[in-house]
N, C-alpha and C positions, 0 to 999 in steps of 0.2 A: 535358338539358343544352343550353344555347344555345351553338352553336359560335362560337369565335373562332380565329384562327390559333394563338394561344398554347395554348388548350385542346386543339386537335387535336395540336399538337406534343407535348403532355404525355401523350398516350395511349401507354401502354407495351404491348408484346406480352405475351401470356399463353401458357399451354401449348396452348391451342386458339384458333382464330379467333373473334372476337366482333364485334358491331355495337353502335353507339351512335347513338341518334336525335337529330336536331336539333329542338329545340322552336321554333326560329325559322322553320322551313320544313317544313310537313307532308310526310311521306314521305321526306325527305332523311335519309340515314344514312351513317355512315362505318364501313367494315369494316376491322378491324385484324388482320392475319395474324400467324401465329406468328413470322415473320421480321421483323415490324415495319412491313411495307408497309401504307400506308393508302390505301384506295380509296373514293371517293364512289360511292354507289348510291342509287337511288330505289325505294321499295316502293309498290305500288299494287294495288288489287283490280279485277279485271274478271271479270264473270260469276261472282262469288263465289269466285274463285281468286286466290291471292296471286301476284303477279309481281314480279320485281326486275330492274332495268336498271342496268348498270354505266355510270357517267358518265366516270370518269377517276381517275388517281392523284393524291394530294396529295404534294408541292406543285406537280407539273406543271400540275394544274388548281387554280385558286385557289378559295377559299370563295365569293367573289362569283360566279364563273363557274358553280360547282355549284348555287348558289341560283337563278341566272337560268335555267339549263337545267331545273332541277326545277320551276320555276314555269310552264313552257310546257305 
């Protein structure tokens, strides 16, 4: 899914936490918690291990800010 503000707002909570990847920025994901809190994170591999770094909550952090931070 290519993220837009509208598509992120449309994500609804499920019975367990889940993640959706952004096809517009490699590694950028949004995690949707059971309570509906949406958090930007970036996934990357280092030395063949998967790592995840939390960037910030949506809408406190905008999509543009998350993409800019992810691109660094």
